[in-house]
C-alpha positions as CSV (number, residue, x, y, z in Angstrom):
1,X,0.3,-0.2,0.1
2,X,1.3,3.3,-0.7
3,X,1.7,6.2,1.7
4,X,-0.7,8.4,-0.2
5,X,-3.0,5.5,0.2
6,X,-2.5,4.6,3.6
7,X,-3.2,8.7,4.6
8,X,-6.8,10.2,5.0
9,X,-8.6,13.4,5.5
10,X,-6.1,15.6,6.3
11,X,-6.4,18.9,7.7
12,X,-4.3,21.5,9.9
13,X,-4.9,24.9,11.9
14,X,-2.3,27.4,11.9
15,X,-1.7,28.0,16.0
16,X,1.0,30.7,15.9
17,X,3.0,32.1,13.0
18,X,5.7,34.0,15.5
19,X,9.6,32.9,14.2
20,X,8.1,30.5,11.7
21,X,4.5,28.5,11.3
22,X,3.7,26.3,14.0
23,X,0.5,23.8,12.7
24,X,-1.7,21.3,14.2
25,X,-2.0,18.6,11.9
26,X,-4.9,15.5,12.1
27,X,-4.9,13.2,9.6
28,X,-6.2,9.1,9.6
29,X,-3.9,6.4,9.3
30,X,-4.0,2.9,8.2
31,X,-1.4,0.8,9.1
32,X,-0.2,-2.0,6.6
33,X,-2.3,-4.7,9.2
34,X,-6.2,-2.5,8.2
35,X,-5.9,-1.0,11.3
36,X,-6.7,2.5,11.1
37,X,-5.7,5.2,13.7
38,X,-6.7,9.3,13.7
39,X,-3.2,11.1,14.6
40,X,-2.5,14.7,15.8
41,X,1.1,15.9,15.4
42,X,2.0,19.7,16.1
43,X,4.2,20.8,13.1
44,X,6.7,23.7,13.5
45,X,8.1,24.9,10.0
46,X,10.7,27.5,9.4
47,X,11.6,27.9,5.5
48,X,13.1,24.0,4.1
49,X,13.6,22.9,7.4
50,X,10.6,21.3,10.1
51,X,10.9,20.2,13.7
52,X,8.1,17.9,15.3
53,X,8.8,17.8,19.0
54,X,6.5,14.2,19.9
55,X,5.8,14.0,23.4
56,X,3.4,11.5,25.1
57,X,1.0,13.2,27.6
58,X,0.0,10.1,29.3
59,X,3.9,9.1,30.6
60,X,4.7,13.2,30.7
61,X,7.7,12.1,28.4
62,X,9.1,13.6,25.2
63,X,9.9,10.8,22.9
64,X,13.3,11.5,20.5
65,X,13.4,10.0,17.3
66,X,16.0,10.3,14.6
67,X,13.3,11.2,11.9
68,X,9.9,11.7,11.4
69,X,8.0,12.5,8.3
70,X,5.3,14.1,7.7
71,X,2.9,11.7,5.5
């Protein structure tokens, strides 16, 4: 399954335009198993680069990752 088939119902809301653009992006993602989940990410963009801070509110911890590409 191509990534374009896995991602549906993408919405984006601008939260801030201070130094760069901070957006809240929401989408439905379908795994290879067929299970679908609704995901929300905050995406910070500045010129050609962006950063995403993955945060687990249950454990109150930041999740560090090498690279995450928004579909």
